[in-house]
BATOR-212678 format. One record per atom (N, C-alpha, C): residue number from 1; residue in one letter; atom name; x, y negated, z. Coordinates in Angstrom, 2 decimals, decimal comma. Layout:
! residues N
+-----+---+----+---------+---------+---------+
|   k | r |  a |       x |       y |       z |
+-----+---+----+---------+---------+---------+
| NUM | A | CA |       X |       Y |       Z |
...
+-----+---+----+---------+---------+---------+
This chain:
! residues 83
+-----+---+----+---------+---------+---------+
|   k | r |  a |       x |       y |       z |
+-----+---+----+---------+---------+---------+
|   1 | M |  N |  -42,71 |  -42,92 |   66,98 |
|   1 | M | CA |  -43,72 |  -42,31 |   67,83 |
|   1 | M |  C |  -43,06 |  -41,55 |   68,98 |
|   2 | E |  N |  -42,03 |  -40,81 |   68,66 |
|   2 | E | CA |  -41,37 |  -40,01 |   69,68 |
|   2 | E |  C |  -40,72 |  -40,90 |   70,75 |
|   3 | A |  N |  -40,17 |  -42,03 |   70,33 |
|   3 | A | CA |  -39,54 |  -42,95 |   71,28 |
|   3 | A |  C |  -40,58 |  -43,55 |   72,23 |
|   4 | R |  N |  -41,76 |  -43,84 |   71,70 |
|   4 | R | CA |  -42,83 |  -44,40 |   72,55 |
|   4 | R |  C |  -43,26 |  -43,38 |   73,61 |
|   5 | E |  N |  -43,33 |  -42,13 |   73,22 |
|   5 | E | CA |  -43,72 |  -41,07 |   74,17 |
|   5 | E |  C |  -42,65 |  -40,91 |   75,25 |
|   6 | K |  N |  -41,38 |  -40,97 |   74,85 |
|   6 | K | CA |  -40,31 |  -40,87 |   75,83 |
|   6 | K |  C |  -40,35 |  -42,06 |   76,79 |
|   7 | D |  N |  -40,59 |  -43,26 |   76,25 |
|   7 | D | CA |  -40,69 |  -44,44 |   77,10 |
|   7 | D |  C |  -41,84 |  -44,32 |   78,09 |
|   8 | R |  N |  -42,96 |  -43,80 |   77,62 |
|   8 | R | CA |  -44,11 |  -43,62 |   78,50 |
|   8 | R |  C |  -43,79 |  -42,65 |   79,62 |
|   9 | K |  N |  -43,12 |  -41,54 |   79,28 |
|   9 | K | CA |  -42,74 |  -40,56 |   80,30 |
|   9 | K |  C |  -41,75 |  -41,16 |   81,29 |
|  10 | R |  N |  -40,84 |  -41,97 |   80,78 |
|  10 | R | CA |  -39,86 |  -42,61 |   81,68 |
|  10 | R |  C |  -40,55 |  -43,60 |   82,62 |
|  11 | R |  N |  -41,51 |  -44,37 |   82,09 |
|  11 | R | CA |  -42,24 |  -45,31 |   82,94 |
|  11 | R |  C |  -43,04 |  -44,57 |   84,01 |
|  12 | V |  N |  -43,72 |  -43,50 |   83,61 |
|  12 | V | CA |  -44,52 |  -42,72 |   84,56 |
|  12 | V |  C |  -43,61 |  -42,13 |   85,63 |
|  13 | G |  N |  -42,46 |  -41,63 |   85,23 |
|  13 | G | CA |  -41,52 |  -41,07 |   86,20 |
|  13 | G |  C |  -40,99 |  -42,11 |   87,17 |
|  14 | A |  N |  -40,66 |  -43,29 |   86,66 |
|  14 | A | CA |  -40,15 |  -44,36 |   87,52 |
|  14 | A |  C |  -41,23 |  -44,83 |   88,50 |
|  15 | I |  N |  -42,43 |  -45,02 |   87,99 |
|  15 | I | CA |  -43,52 |  -45,48 |   88,86 |
|  15 | I |  C |  -43,89 |  -44,40 |   89,87 |
|  16 | G |  N |  -43,93 |  -43,15 |   89,43 |
|  16 | G | CA |  -44,25 |  -42,05 |   90,35 |
|  16 | G |  C |  -43,25 |  -41,91 |   91,47 |
|  17 | S |  N |  -41,98 |  -41,99 |   91,15 |
|  17 | S | CA |  -40,96 |  -41,87 |   92,20 |
|  17 | S |  C |  -41,00 |  -43,07 |   93,14 |
|  18 | A |  N |  -41,31 |  -44,25 |   92,63 |
|  18 | A | CA |  -41,42 |  -45,43 |   93,49 |
|  18 | A |  C |  -42,62 |  -45,30 |   94,43 |
|  19 | I |  N |  -43,71 |  -44,73 |   93,93 |
|  19 | I | CA |  -44,88 |  -44,53 |   94,78 |
|  19 | I |  C |  -44,58 |  -43,54 |   95,89 |
|  20 | V |  N |  -43,94 |  -42,43 |   95,54 |
|  20 | V | CA |  -43,59 |  -41,42 |   96,55 |
|  20 | V |  C |  -42,67 |  -42,03 |   97,61 |
|  21 | M |  N |  -41,65 |  -42,75 |   97,16 |
|  21 | M | CA |  -40,72 |  -43,38 |   98,10 |
|  21 | M |  C |  -41,42 |  -44,43 |   98,94 |
|  22 | G |  N |  -42,33 |  -45,19 |   98,33 |
|  22 | G | CA |  -43,08 |  -46,20 |   99,07 |
|  22 | G |  C |  -43,94 |  -45,60 |  100,16 |
|  23 | I |  N |  -44,61 |  -44,50 |   99,85 |
|  23 | I | CA |  -45,43 |  -43,82 |  100,85 |
|  23 | I |  C |  -44,56 |  -43,31 |  101,99 |
|  24 | Y |  N |  -43,42 |  -42,73 |  101,65 |
|  24 | Y | CA |  -42,49 |  -42,23 |  102,68 |
|  24 | Y |  C |  -42,03 |  -43,37 |  103,59 |
|  25 | I |  N |  -41,68 |  -44,50 |  103,01 |
|  25 | I | CA |  -41,19 |  -45,62 |  103,81 |
|  25 | I |  C |  -42,32 |  -46,20 |  104,66 |
|  26 | L |  N |  -43,52 |  -46,29 |  104,11 |
|  26 | L | CA |  -44,65 |  -46,76 |  104,92 |
|  26 | L |  C |  -44,93 |  -45,83 |  106,09 |
|  27 | L |  N |  -44,77 |  -44,53 |  105,87 |
|  27 | L | CA |  -44,92 |  -43,58 |  106,98 |
|  27 | L |  C |  -43,84 |  -43,81 |  108,04 |
|  28 | M |  N |  -42,62 |  -44,11 |  107,60 |
|  28 | M | CA |  -41,54 |  -44,40 |  108,55 |
|  28 | M |  C |  -41,86 |  -45,66 |  109,36 |
|  29 | I |  N |  -42,38 |  -46,68 |  108,70 |
|  29 | I | CA |  -42,77 |  -47,89 |  109,43 |
|  29 | I |  C |  -43,88 |  -47,57 |  110,43 |
|  30 | G |  N |  -44,84 |  -46,75 |  110,01 |
|  30 | G | CA |  -45,91 |  -46,34 |  110,91 |
|  30 | G |  C |  -45,40 |  -45,58 |  112,12 |
|  31 | I |  N |  -44,44 |  -44,71 |  111,90 |
|  31 | I | CA |  -43,85 |  -43,95 |  113,02 |
|  31 | I |  C |  -43,12 |  -44,89 |  113,97 |
|  32 | C |  N |  -42,48 |  -45,90 |  113,42 |
|  32 | C | CA |  -41,76 |  -46,86 |  114,26 |
|  32 | C |  C |  -42,70 |  -47,78 |  115,02 |
|  33 | V |  N |  -43,84 |  -48,10 |  114,45 |
|  33 | V | CA |  -44,80 |  -49,01 |  115,08 |
|  33 | V |  C |  -45,71 |  -48,27 |  116,06 |
|  34 | W |  N |  -45,90 |  -46,99 |  115,87 |
|  34 | W | CA |  -46,83 |  -46,22 |  116,70 |
|  34 | W |  C |  -46,56 |  -46,35 |  118,20 |
|  35 | P |  N |  -45,31 |  -46,20 |  118,68 |
|  35 | P | CA |  -45,10 |  -46,36 |  120,13 |
|  35 | P |  C |  -45,47 |  -47,75 |  120,63 |
|  36 | I |  N |  -45,28 |  -48,76 |  119,81 |
|  36 | I | CA |  -45,62 |  -50,12 |  120,20 |
|  36 | I |  C |  -47,13 |  -50,24 |  120,38 |
|  37 | L |  N |  -47,89 |  -49,65 |  119,47 |
|  37 | L | CA |  -49,35 |  -49,70 |  119,55 |
|  37 | L |  C |  -49,89 |  -48,89 |  120,73 |
|  38 | K |  N |  -49,16 |  -47,86 |  121,11 |
|  38 | K | CA |  -49,60 |  -47,02 |  122,24 |
|  38 | K |  C |  -49,27 |  -47,65 |  123,58 |
|  39 | G |  N |  -48,54 |  -48,77 |  123,57 |
|  39 | G | CA |  -48,22 |  -49,47 |  124,82 |
|  39 | G |  C |  -46,94 |  -48,98 |  125,46 |
|  40 | I |  N |  -46,17 |  -48,18 |  124,77 |
|  40 | I | CA |  -44,89 |  -47,70 |  125,30 |
|  40 | I |  C |  -43,90 |  -48,84 |  125,21 |
|  41 | F |  N |  -43,14 |  -49,06 |  126,29 |
|  41 | F | CA |  -42,18 |  -50,16 |  126,29 |
|  41 | F |  C |  -41,05 |  -49,88 |  125,30 |
|  42 | V |  N |  -40,84 |  -50,82 |  124,41 |
|  42 | V | CA |  -39,75 |  -50,77 |  123,45 |
|  42 | V |  C |  -39,11 |  -52,15 |  123,44 |
|  43 | P |  N |  -37,80 |  -52,23 |  123,62 |
|  43 | P | CA |  -37,16 |  -53,55 |  123,59 |
|  43 | P |  C |  -37,44 |  -54,28 |  122,28 |
|  44 | F |  N |  -37,52 |  -55,62 |  122,36 |
|  44 | F | CA |  -37,87 |  -56,42 |  121,20 |
|  44 | F |  C |  -36,90 |  -56,20 |  120,05 |
|  45 | W |  N |  -35,61 |  -56,15 |  120,33 |
|  45 | W | CA |  -34,62 |  -56,00 |  119,26 |
|  45 | W |  C |  -34,82 |  -54,67 |  118,53 |
|  46 | L |  N |  -35,21 |  -53,64 |  119,27 |
|  46 | L | CA |  -35,44 |  -52,33 |  118,65 |
|  46 | L |  C |  -36,70 |  -52,36 |  117,77 |
|  47 | K |  N |  -37,70 |  -53,11 |  118,20 |
|  47 | K | CA |  -38,91 |  -53,27 |  117,38 |
|  47 | K |  C |  -38,55 |  -53,93 |  116,05 |
|  48 | V |  N |  -37,76 |  -54,99 |  116,13 |
|  48 | V | CA |  -37,39 |  -55,73 |  114,93 |
|  48 | V |  C |  -36,58 |  -54,84 |  113,99 |
|  49 | V |  N |  -35,59 |  -54,15 |  114,52 |
|  49 | V | CA |  -34,74 |  -53,28 |  113,70 |
|  49 | V |  C |  -35,56 |  -52,13 |  113,11 |
|  50 | A |  N |  -36,44 |  -51,55 |  113,91 |
|  50 | A | CA |  -37,22 |  -50,40 |  113,46 |
|  50 | A |  C |  -38,18 |  -50,76 |  112,33 |
|  51 | V |  N |  -38,60 |  -51,99 |  112,26 |
|  51 | V | CA |  -39,51 |  -52,41 |  111,19 |
|  51 | V |  C |  -38,74 |  -53,03 |  110,02 |
|  52 | M |  N |  -37,70 |  -53,76 |  110,31 |
|  52 | M | CA |  -36,97 |  -54,48 |  109,25 |
|  52 | M |  C |  -36,21 |  -53,55 |  108,31 |
|  53 | I |  N |  -35,57 |  -52,53 |  108,83 |
|  53 | I | CA |  -34,78 |  -51,64 |  107,97 |
|  53 | I |  C |  -35,66 |  -50,95 |  106,92 |
|  54 | P |  N |  -36,76 |  -50,31 |  107,30 |
|  54 | P | CA |  -37,61 |  -49,72 |  106,25 |
|  54 | P |  C |  -38,23 |  -50,77 |  105,32 |
|  55 | T |  N |  -38,51 |  -51,96 |  105,83 |
|  55 | T | CA |  -39,08 |  -53,01 |  105,00 |
|  55 | T |  C |  -38,07 |  -53,45 |  103,94 |
|  56 | V |  N |  -36,81 |  -53,61 |  104,32 |
|  56 | V | CA |  -35,77 |  -53,97 |  103,36 |
|  56 | V |  C |  -35,62 |  -52,88 |  102,30 |
|  57 | I |  N |  -35,68 |  -51,63 |  102,73 |
|  57 | I | CA |  -35,58 |  -50,52 |  101,77 |
|  57 | I |  C |  -36,76 |  -50,54 |  100,82 |
|  58 | L |  N |  -37,96 |  -50,80 |  101,32 |
|  58 | L | CA |  -39,15 |  -50,85 |  100,47 |
|  58 | L |  C |  -39,05 |  -51,98 |   99,44 |
|  59 | V |  N |  -38,59 |  -53,13 |   99,85 |
|  59 | V | CA |  -38,40 |  -54,25 |   98,91 |
|  59 | V |  C |  -37,35 |  -53,87 |   97,86 |
|  60 | S |  N |  -36,30 |  -53,18 |   98,29 |
|  60 | S | CA |  -35,26 |  -52,74 |   97,35 |
|  60 | S |  C |  -35,83 |  -51,76 |   96,33 |
|  61 | V |  N |  -36,65 |  -50,85 |   96,77 |
|  61 | V | CA |  -37,26 |  -49,87 |   95,86 |
|  61 | V |  C |  -38,12 |  -50,59 |   94,82 |
|  62 | L |  N |  -38,90 |  -51,57 |   95,25 |
|  62 | L | CA |  -39,75 |  -52,30 |   94,32 |
|  62 | L |  C |  -38,91 |  -53,14 |   93,34 |
|  63 | T |  N |  -37,81 |  -53,70 |   93,82 |
|  63 | T | CA |  -36,92 |  -54,46 |   92,94 |
|  63 | T |  C |  -36,29 |  -53,57 |   91,88 |
|  64 | V |  N |  -35,82 |  -52,40 |   92,31 |
|  64 | V | CA |  -35,22 |  -51,45 |   91,36 |
|  64 | V |  C |  -36,26 |  -50,96 |   90,36 |
|  65 | L |  N |  -37,49 |  -50,74 |   90,81 |
|  65 | L | CA |  -38,56 |  -50,33 |   89,89 |
|  65 | L |  C |  -38,78 |  -51,40 |   88,83 |
|  66 | K |  N |  -38,83 |  -52,65 |   89,25 |
|  66 | K | CA |  -39,03 |  -53,74 |   88,30 |
|  66 | K |  C |  -37,90 |  -53,77 |   87,27 |
|  67 | M |  N |  -36,66 |  -53,60 |   87,74 |
|  67 | M | CA |  -35,51 |  -53,59 |   86,83 |
|  67 | M |  C |  -35,57 |  -52,41 |   85,88 |
|  68 | R |  N |  -35,97 |  -51,26 |   86,38 |
|  68 | R | CA |  -36,05 |  -50,04 |   85,57 |
|  68 | R |  C |  -37,10 |  -50,19 |   84,48 |
|  69 | L |  N |  -38,26 |  -50,72 |   84,83 |
|  69 | L | CA |  -39,32 |  -50,91 |   83,83 |
|  69 | L |  C |  -38,90 |  -51,93 |   82,76 |
|  70 | K |  N |  -38,18 |  -52,95 |   83,18 |
|  70 | K | CA |  -37,67 |  -53,93 |   82,22 |
|  70 | K |  C |  -36,65 |  -53,27 |   81,28 |
|  71 | E |  N |  -35,81 |  -52,40 |   81,82 |
|  71 | E | CA |  -34,82 |  -51,68 |   81,03 |
|  71 | E |  C |  -35,50 |  -50,76 |   80,01 |
|  72 | I |  N |  -36,52 |  -50,06 |   80,43 |
|  72 | I | CA |  -37,25 |  -49,16 |   79,53 |
|  72 | I |  C |  -37,95 |  -49,97 |   78,44 |
|  73 | K |  N |  -38,58 |  -51,07 |   78,83 |
|  73 | K | CA |  -39,29 |  -51,91 |   77,86 |
|  73 | K |  C |  -38,33 |  -52,52 |   76,83 |
|  74 | G |  N |  -37,13 |  -52,84 |   77,26 |
|  74 | G | CA |  -36,15 |  -53,45 |   76,38 |
|  74 | G |  C |  -35,52 |  -52,47 |   75,41 |
|  75 | G |  N |  -35,70 |  -51,18 |   75,63 |
|  75 | G | CA |  -35,18 |  -50,17 |   74,74 |
|  75 | G |  C |  -33,69 |  -49,88 |   74,91 |
|  76 | E |  N |  -33,13 |  -50,30 |   76,04 |
|  76 | E | CA |  -31,70 |  -50,07 |   76,27 |
|  76 | E |  C |  -31,36 |  -48,59 |   76,30 |
|  77 | I |  N |  -32,25 |  -47,79 |   76,81 |
|  77 | I | CA |  -32,01 |  -46,35 |   76,90 |
|  77 | I |  C |  -31,99 |  -45,73 |   75,51 |
|  78 | N |  N |  -32,93 |  -46,15 |   74,66 |
|  78 | N | CA |  -33,00 |  -45,60 |   73,31 |
|  78 | N |  C |  -31,73 |  -45,93 |   72,51 |
|  79 | E |  N |  -31,17 |  -47,10 |   72,74 |
|  79 | E | CA |  -29,93 |  -47,48 |   72,07 |
|  79 | E |  C |  -28,78 |  -46,58 |   72,53 |
|  80 | A |  N |  -28,75 |  -46,25 |   73,80 |
|  80 | A | CA |  -27,68 |  -45,42 |   74,33 |
|  80 | A |  C |  -27,80 |  -43,98 |   73,83 |
|  81 | D |  N |  -29,02 |  -43,53 |   73,51 |
|  81 | D | CA |  -29,21 |  -42,15 |   73,01 |
|  81 | D |  C |  -28,54 |  -41,94 |   71,65 |
|  82 | Q |  N |  -28,27 |  -43,00 |   70,93 |
|  82 | Q | CA |  -27,68 |  -42,87 |   69,61 |
|  82 | Q |  C |  -26,21 |  -42,45 |   69,67 |
|  83 | Y |  N |  -25,57 |  -42,62 |   70,82 |
|  83 | Y | CA |  -24,13 |  -42,35 |   70,91 |
|  83 | Y |  C |  -23,82 |  -41,02 |   71,52 |
+-----+---+----+---------+---------+---------+
């Protein structure tokens, strides 16, 4: 029972931190896109870089979240607690 509760807390923590980071990155993308929407001249290469970097980070965060949830579900952490 105690292990299930710890796993639940770990899952909630992992998902919560991914949500916070995702919101932060989406805000960064919004800040980068805002001048483009306002009609301010921005070179094309800068537009691409300004959107791609946060997008790559967001995909990385989601990938790490998936790996973390798989690790928690597999019980790898509980096995390490024994040592």
